[in-house]
N, C-alpha and C positions, 0 to 999 in steps of 0.2 A: 739400722737393722744390724743386729749381731751375727756374727760369722756362725755358720752351722758347725758343730763340733764333728771332728773326724768319727766315723762309725767303724768299729772293729768287727761288727758282725754283718750279715746279710739282711738283717732286720732294719726296717725304716723307722725312724722316730720322728715325732712332730718337730718342727723348727724351734719351738719354744722350750725344749728341753735344756736344762742347764748342765754344767760339767758334773755336778753331784749325781744328777739322775744317770747321766752316761756312765760315770764310774761305777755306780751301784749295778747298773745292767751289765757292764762288763765283767765285774767281779762275780756276779751270779752266774753268768754264761760260762765262766772259766773255772768254776768250782769243780773239784773232783767228786765222785760219787761218795767218798769217805767224808769229805767236808759237807756234802749235802745231808748225809746221814747224821753227822755230829749236830749240824744246825737243827734238823728236825728233832732229834732227841732232846736238846736243850729247849727248844720251843714247847715240847710236850711237858717237860718238867715245870717251865714257867706257867704253863696253862693249867696244870694240876695244882701247883702250889697257890695259884691265884683264885682257884675255885671256877675258872672258866670251863674246865672240863672236870666231869665227875668220873671216878674210877669205875670201870665196867668189871663185872664178874667174868672170870675165865670159865669157859665151857669145857667139859670133859670131852675126850676123844669119842667116846660112845655117842654122847649127845650130838656132836658135829657130824658124825657118820650118819646118824638117825635123820638128821635134817637133810642131808644131801640125798638120801635114798627116798624121802617121801615124794609122792607124785605131786606135781604143781598144777 
């Protein structure tokens, strides 16, 4: 049985996690908000470039306000 890797967070992981999984989790949890935003922006660029996401049309301020004031 392999030794369980040291855990740097309070989260518990299954014993079969390998070092790569642990390193990825640690890097993800230690990312700053700016790093997370940069990752999200890059992921969106890739998604739009690959066609996985289609561009949405922007709505005008008046249209947005009209949607929020309508009864539900």
